[in-house]
Steps between C-alpha positions, in 0.01 A plus 500: 500500500650145504558378857684189610460355836694234678371307798748286678391262756789489751557535862643838606591595849136632527407130486718447804308774678171353383399812302311429183310835443759665275570424146803296386816690584655450151255757347584866455307770341753681304278768351339627818831484683683708246236745463501555874136418560479537877172325507661162408701309740861406418793737405345841520755709304689406189807650666484207756488242231818326434659617173481144354135475565430847351671389190316190474150659550570814294627288209186300502199717564262222383651266769269615780597228727845321510703275699782657701737309729772687671819317526719607786785349703279253663581129532773490246303634202166319557180668378333706763148624470453886579239404767767303670733794482222718650459262791869461561564738777174394682602133550726358764864485395491140488194495283630737240586429137253226422509491133178371355435543126186352342646362180823326429592298196729300695194328667249546226344161586371624827392840391175642646397771267183659387579735214238729342559715192230715365453800277297800592363761252448761791684820482802576685317687763234222545746219523489302830763633739480289814852421595705403795681777681860530559628811675766714330734470777511136485551504132773757533647270761555229250611722208548870540838531348502598125769261402267210596225586269628266217510206746144560595390491137713193448338337795155596370550328153672207668197421714282551210709240319448273805131558465498423125695188578244400762227552237685276261597779264792433264643856513752590761541870587805458727784506257352794308454701824848431599625655161270800513344410156153402626219621292232605753226490241537119518381503856145590406507303172619178680246513771186606290237234568425264225195302443544149598245230457667270731358489855628345810269226626360590833303240672213611708703336779295458821239727357169442673302500155749235368475290814132515497470391136738204587268383789756567755292685744263428789128527435516869604712581204769671708708243692751321284564115536844428627468130563267208451426212735295192369316237688214245473178567685474129545827479692417450872795693641305824530606570846855539390411726222266719711770556755776549230268772328408658831863545588572631152235774544652574839827559347346762268407306179176536328322175368217440261347173408366402162394159354636361188294539188563165348502309824307623806677271734814702439526832707748780439616737770613831359755681720567870489772656722413871604752785507551499881565134501736531215699767673523299828637189330723676262668662804516168679647326208749784418385539143698752313275771334588806283544830670701707247572510142852393398747760380808456294820686432756535231869538544619724210865528592598266222444698181576217267199312630276697267666351198499162647136521565435562143604170407301346779196677376547368149536154637197545707305640211592191295397265774169661537440385149566138607190289428564305821457813717153572624328818410510689829208726406280190521557464876378722786714730700657310796573786729583294813848475399556879471428559869703475808352270753502434858330285767140615526408660827162656597660755720689629191226442244527861393842423357376253240367583163140417535298641196227252541446258786351244257821474293763581767525130583534287186288194425806276575557674842135471598495140432816429686358686798180302493677167461726587808183559694338174379814307598507638849132497594383225745195286429481311819660533847866374510815636389517272204156551370581789263529577138312462186728227388397264779124577423564415135672173604217394735229579246346804668586707177590366164688789360644850570633718230520867386276563192620575157442851368258397235488288186822450298321536163293789362276535209665819411849516333769616752658727245194708452325480833792429733519229769197435723715425799854380591401135449399583137809701449712207611332258277529719192857613549648207687304163517396471136709260300542769234721690736753229549780715352419799711674612829296458814314776669660439837369806679157410412541140602624629825213724543239232429666188650739633745865528533558128557342392179654798318854386611429154366413620160798737509724220576335273238542765237857565588586140499327452163695797361828374621435167339523660152870513495534161660269346236679679214847365604351148575346495154842619354674214672229269356525624158886472516460136567265455201732689271810309602330163561605349182857624546534329822778246499341298793176478324647407162707216656192362671289515176776331299573226754314211334748238605512592872267282719384617841459250780153414600334749736297241684543135587193367336345560164771755408739428205798680357442829368699685228624840611383678193137430611553769766577763228176704559560490872849622452394798283214593737746482801741729312225768485526529879862392556721720286759762520255766619377299802777618751446860383120476535531353844726797617279747333192366678665507837590876433155563377338361813715736701419803284128402511493496884711808553310721252180374650598643833550826333164479332330388824663791688356743249151348537498492886593867480245589254241302679591639836613168642839597641420458862165329479595158650629628827187731539206282397595128543270365767477168696304217356176431704598130538830598646324746734241245603781229573746712699282767654605384845867541431568868444815705478572866395565560139838665483396705199152634619553456873150338524429149648422238248472119492826330486590135396766343725826392335455145625157473355616656160805261476277197569250585252772576230661152560170326451441722186852413362435135571182514291697662218773229496227235507339646184826544327581133565169427352585671192834307482310182546271591201809577286651143590173337399519667160863379462384139582236544243750598242712195574211260488334630173818557290541123432128488431521778229821341362275187397182701421288382209486863342800535286545867583493443865732219468759700301463808735450327821722722704314812389166330569616412847615860576180646355271267702690566811478880459134481447455278815735730690292801407182341615670412838625863529153633460344249730747583782445868455152469627614326818804741549270804520284358791794378690688824455200684627475288817862537572495893457204512732667280754791745533263801571680770306468843670403710204333436155812567315683241724217251423518557131890473487481174711240342278667613184838346604339179581297478172826599302709218663224246435439593147863570417603141613190362340566659171883480472585171677452303186691750298794490756493108468530523122766761508735360757411135562372342185758269341774596763517185711402222250835315498623346179407195277545190691479678835205705505345655823146388567223632718392246761728252311219484235477802278801621308543883539405713204773615257512823308439503125802454282488872428491590868258578780440857399217409264309342796539808712382722218187279454429505873535872515302594190200265578462590858537881432256491215237282667521679834445839327190366315359345814561817702343728235201277498456509869545867508256587239314204367388381833361832614334543164326180535391561859372864435304355202342239716423761764315714251322199362357422850344849522120455476350562155308824468746701684658769275866589536399861521306445817789328675706749712872520482568322829297198389685490169819498695371219726452281199874553417761273629699615821873552475712218630500498881872514486495819295784541250703212628409279207574770253835569640569121544433431144736771374778419747493137399522607145785714579677194645432315172630789303835534702587173676536278194519752231829354370299179403207688356570848348143535380374524863513881503303514172222272629484699822474830307214379273333350807531821698359720231193292521517478879483876545186533293353187645550615861366851407195357340442270802537770756276740310224274366504161665574563870330699769696812593778398727578706824737778394785399714828695534850366476841643469669225293432164366567334838705196544504438127788722443732301750377177313587660162845574629545149621390366162764729336776352712378157441483560134871580494586157672251283301605655165867433578439133585269467197774622262774301685316178567183465285635636175795390300662840499786399733589170340504672159716772648760252642502310187554801280804630702644178635423202290378634170689571174535864619664408831781731585459692183274777648249455232121516524223396278274207418785323332672473831216255602575246234474158661331621813214259475723203455712620795199542730371148455673201677513140372338184640535145392154358379614147587477591874122600475388150407323610179677252286671776290860586459656836452485820710218738581549855625366700804534856639782501748876540532608153589789276381420247211490124556851450363657751733694409821219640712188428313188704574679722748476877474775649271703804558289710268205434743687650785613788284139567409384467861773760607400737216127475614577585857732790402229629247234500785731693741617749246147553351341554838770748628497687167129530480452578880767766462337664200156476682632670822682761294178596311292490827759738650489743197120520490361690806176387635351850490554746213709797608239761402231306687722471806548880498119559455421278788747680740370825375139402536555399863667838565217694343233302675650596825512872404141478369377351828678778684360776293151347494498472875633850549227629268235322686632644829506848343140465388400401837677814639326723241152354609583557870630849441856428593787651303642283221862397503704336227681264743363234728335649810 
């Protein structure tokens, strides 16, 4: 006899009542029930079986166990399990009709299922018959009328179809069951188990054998290591350490000391947190822990959805073949996201799913609790003498970190032997350079490094993916410039202007220059200043809005999946420094109702004013550095004009700009070192209340410093270079000595492109070296200093971790800052440099794997911190998006020649008043854009006229060298363009932001439903607990609250 068994892991109403002794409620023994075997539970007589179920069982004698879900008039057609129907009348009226179906293709990403299909060769009489009972009267209550038998059968197949969809089956039985042409023999055929060589990777996560093999236990081989402290025995501050360690033991931690193998002066303190201490602090910190499996439901009221889902399944099947998608069978089951969670409470510990005390609290949670204890334990008398951070600062300890789970490499191939630990799995499937094209395993990153780092890599991956369309469009604009460069009327006129002489660009050592000598610069300028520039600027402004809006949706999905919806309000604690400073000034917290230290408003305002003054001082220092570079350009340009090398002499303007860019880059990197220390001091001066406030304040200061430092020279070139030079014969001079620098005859845009390209390229190379090259060199040197004769195999895991580099003291601030500054480069001046998104994309592809490699192999394991979002960086990104619209409007209107060409084409050119458009309409534009100056007035001993870029009257006019009417027309057009461009783009951005909701509709409904179900579950669980207490005491059991 062939038997098929389905085991669905779901939460039935029995789960509400905390009864797990019975089998799953979706299993019915058709044969025994129909034969009237009174020894078996369930439906005792075939006459009691609904007709539809009789028909299903009798038509399939080989199907010993089937799935049956009765569909009644409950909740608008939602699926109702039969055990739920059986319990319906026993619940309170307000607690009835709680639909809870295990599987739902609508939420297939969050399914928690365990499916087992097997074949049995036993005879019919020997087949297993353990089933869940359902009384006949309850079944008849749902469906006793003969005319409803077909609907029951239909529901049976519909739910089987859902089950198939949940398993990834391609066949849909819903439509066939609705048309009564379903071949029941397919039921067994489609569910017969098939041999499958693929196996799901299951890490021996938290298994004691695995932990022991990794060297992560105390000497007794039982207690796991949750944290490591390191100090030198030669350090004289042993009194502080002894007091601190004594207080840690008093708090419930267990400590064990062990000297280093390579250096006996180094001592390691291994910390283990026992179960009772874990429970106490988990309750104190309001840590949310799983207490029930999640359940999902399907609304089948829309019959057309079955057909629609066919197409989605086809698309999903095609996407599963995408080489960029990770093979999910290579990753462990992450079951935490499939459970409802609630704040842990020792009084209600029986409500939580505790299969194993060693694995109930994850490694990340254990490390966070230990770190909290380390931060709030005193080492001396006094309110401010508290915390491991201060002990590290004063030298009592030299390091504190959670240990890695083992080596990241293995001698055995991962494909055949599987991963040794999560670190090994992360290296093989994420951190290796060969995985550069694969998606990131965000759930595993979150499990190992914590939600805060997981959100960073999620944001970085999202940003990199969104750069693909931006880079593609920018590349198209660039190639459009290449293809149409030779057809450009402006470039052709410049290249053919052999008889046009430009006025000298400096007072000494500069001679007249033919206009056609600027031919190459004119063509290069056209690559970035062509008809596609305005379109690309508008596109990038819209792109920035779409990127941020869809990131909010992505972030909301991750925070729900990772159970971070209400974390900040529950777990955010005060900084020890804040508590130590303001412990005498307490007030009642309006949220918790408990007294806590409070910072007076006057003190807060005073400290903020001092901090703001420091910020303005540093910004003024940056502006001073930029001014120094400008003076350098003015001084050296005359020297380069008379340089001995012919190449430098011919291209002295380019040489001046290139040298100034390199010097400016050196100044930028030098000032960055000073900014970090000053920002750190100013942030500590403010005494932020929580860690998140400290991080946000510090990040804002660092961004302001580095943004001004990085972009001030670019702003100067874009909006000030060549704007206030005067005209020949009446040039403006700095300090009445140095003549202000003019733009190249082809325009200033080439200088802006050069400045952006060089800084962006050099900065990315420098950052990548500092992120990976510097740690590699330091780790190599650390290994080199280990005494000879010590084998690597004899060195325990915590000592190997000690030889790695610690994570930056500021956490992810440097990582975010680098990417946010890059985002600014990509959007703010993108009208002048369309290739910026492409360079950013190529850099980020390397950046993701570089950061992954660094976190997994080169850094000690950071504290697995939690976070609900990317912090203040989102607000900074929004501000950059707004600034980008304004700057691109000014770049197009002022820096580029788009507006002068536009005015000439429609007002002064050959096509004026003819409503024509094309390159031919720009004929004569170059001659029109250059003014005349009499050479005799320069005192050069030459006659004739030279030309310069401006719209001024010629020497023979009634008002020589005064602005012409065309100048004012162009100025008005520029201002009008800025206003129209800004309002148009801001309107489009606002409209798009309005159309895109921050939270997906289905996720919003799930969150609301989950809150409702959690309340019901807590009610039912508490009721069951009270009933169990009544049974033990011999009191009668009621289904309502006593």
